[in-house]
Phi, psi and omega in degrees: 000126181280175185296318183296320178295317179298319179296318179299315179298321179293322179295318179297315180298320180296319179296318179298319178296317179297320179295317180297319179295316179298319179294320179296317178295321178298319179299317180295314181298315181291329178294325178286318183288328180224096185308325181290346184299321186273003180294149181302320180297318181288322178298318177297324178295320179297315180297317180297315181295329182276349188299308182295322177297317181297320183299308181288326180298334176297317177291320179297325177299314178301318180296314180296321178298323179283357177092016180232172175216160182230107179274000184262002186298322179295314179293323178297315177301312179298319179297314182289327175296319177295321181296315182292324177294317180299316182291315185282318186277314187267339183236003173069020178288139177303132185298329177294318178295316179298324178297316178296321180298315182290331175296315178293323179295318177297320177299319179296320177299318178297320178297317178300315177301317180296320179291323177299324181282314188272329184257316178281342177070032172279149172296141182300328178300313182288314183300313183281336174294318176296318178298322180301314180296318180296315183292323176297315179296319180295320179297319180291325178295316182294316185272344185073013180084009181245149175292151180242127182250146176292151183257322183240086184276007176270359179291157183303323181305310183286321181293323182285309182294323180275001183273191183229163176232216186310136176057029177065021175287134181292149181296333177295330177287329174297316177299320177300315181299318180297315181296317182292320178295314178297319180294321178296317178294315181300316184280324187259346188234006182239161179294325179293324176299318177296325178294326177297313179298318181295320180297317180282331181288313179201094186300319182294316178297323179297317178296321179295336179265015173088011179272127177279089186295327178296316178297318179302314182292320179298318180296321178296319175297319181295317178299315180298316178296319178297322178292329174297321176295321179298314182288335174296317177296316181294318180297315181293322177290332183282308185253350179063031184211143174242091180295151182287347179248021183300138176086359179297123181079000184294326181299323179290325178294321180293318178295319180297317179300317180292316183292315177299328179280004174102003178286133182289139178288343185247017174087163172087355183212141177150161178218155176293322178300314180300319179295320177301313179294322178298319178294318177295323178302310180296320179296318178297319182298312180297311182297316182295319179295321179296316180293335178279357178088010178283133179308142190301327184293345179286342181294329176294320178295316180296315180296318179297319178298318178299316180297316179298319180295317180295317179296320178295317178295324178297316178297318179297318180295320179295317180293320178296316179297319179295320179296317179295324179294317179295320180294321179294322180293327180287000000 
């Protein structure tokens, strides 16, 4: 391992530690300001609410590290939620089978996005913005603009996904834990994970070292799309409903969770752990403000301010690191 790689790893570790400390301090402050905030029931509610966000944010983290972004995840989630409801409620498809179908369908959407970026050479912002509009329209065509509700919620599918396990933790949080652990190993302990970092850090250098950067990006888009299918299945099993506006603004929340968690906006840096803490950070902020009696619409202002501050600090850190590097070279 060369000096630059070692320095990068230390910086990443330091950022993760800083994020964890900031989240811990926020938890303490909110616990003092709103006594009910630290109750076991409320903490479990925060984790449950953050679970679906964390799952998709894991895929978005991989994409951002690879130097791309996906603005269609919210629309993809809403479309796939409508699809699983349509199949199970209106056509009698077994919900487990429908869940597998929407995961594959979401993966296919991700592959199309990846090909538009890598083969058609569209900017990911433009490609996924177009996909977002198409998926929103498709969801409305399928549902007719009306929410779709499950009919037989006593089936094993609904009882298991909506149930709880050890210490009353919801099963959707168990699914989140599995995805985050698998994602952490995949990103931090495999050669493909290293290829993702290399692709986002310096795409040209990665290609010169034999990395198929186009393939890396397509796979990252596919993973993100598949995770949208997974949370569509989990959401329908959890609440038994496919709202007609599901996923609205979800894409911004996933990017916010990753960025607040230390993932670089320009690729090459980030961790699954940091994204997990970032999602909990946003969840704590929203929940704490509500318990303090602050009107709900203020949570968007608080979250936006937090994102701007984190992005500004990230730019400052990058400039400081570049300045120190130039001075060392001189």
